[in-house]
C-alpha angles and dihedrals in degrees: 000000000000133000117245124195122208141140125234120204109216139193127205138057121007106290090203094058111110094238092052093047089050092047091050091050091049090048091059101267094122087121093063135085111219121215151145133221123188089341096311116122123217144167119214108209132198097184128175116221142133092259140010090247092055091047094051097042093049091048092050090050091049094048094046092050085072109091112260099004121119132175113237099184148318111272117244092353112175094348123126135187121215088260090053091050090049092050094048095047099039091241128128120255088246091054090053092046090054091050091049092048092047091240091120131032127016096313125231096101108177115269118253119264088228130056107308090217093057122108088222103055123172130198132206108254092219092056093046092048091049092050094047091050097045101038104029100027090235113137120206125171110219095158092140090059091050092052093046090049092050092047091049092049089053091050092047092048091051091047094050093042090060090055097050126099117239091256091052089049089053090053090049091049090054090050091051090050092056 
């Protein structure tokens, strides 16, 4: 078994209330730190499991076994800053900046997942890995990021689906059928 660290963003009753903390502990979340930041609730897990998928899914099940709590998404799942890309690839930040700007390499670096005008841009790890492999011939295996991203997308979809009206759900169904 390995230990996996991740943060779940949760909705529901106050996670800092004594009764919620106790319920989370009883549900099996004794490997999580509970917190809030600017009104957002989260649980930082260090969970032992055979895989990251197993760790996340068991944590989601444990959290959601507490009455009223639901997991909205996994924080920062599959997203990388330029500094993260540099660290993972052994490049300098400047080297990555030049690749992003198209001033080095073949150009066509994937667009950021966040606003391209932002000072704090983030990229999807799967897109960066694909580009590095196909355009630079550099192979990196970031499978864990891809899985975390997919799990988070599933959680977000489920979270948004619950908030939609029936007519909005019908429109979404038609989009999925495209």
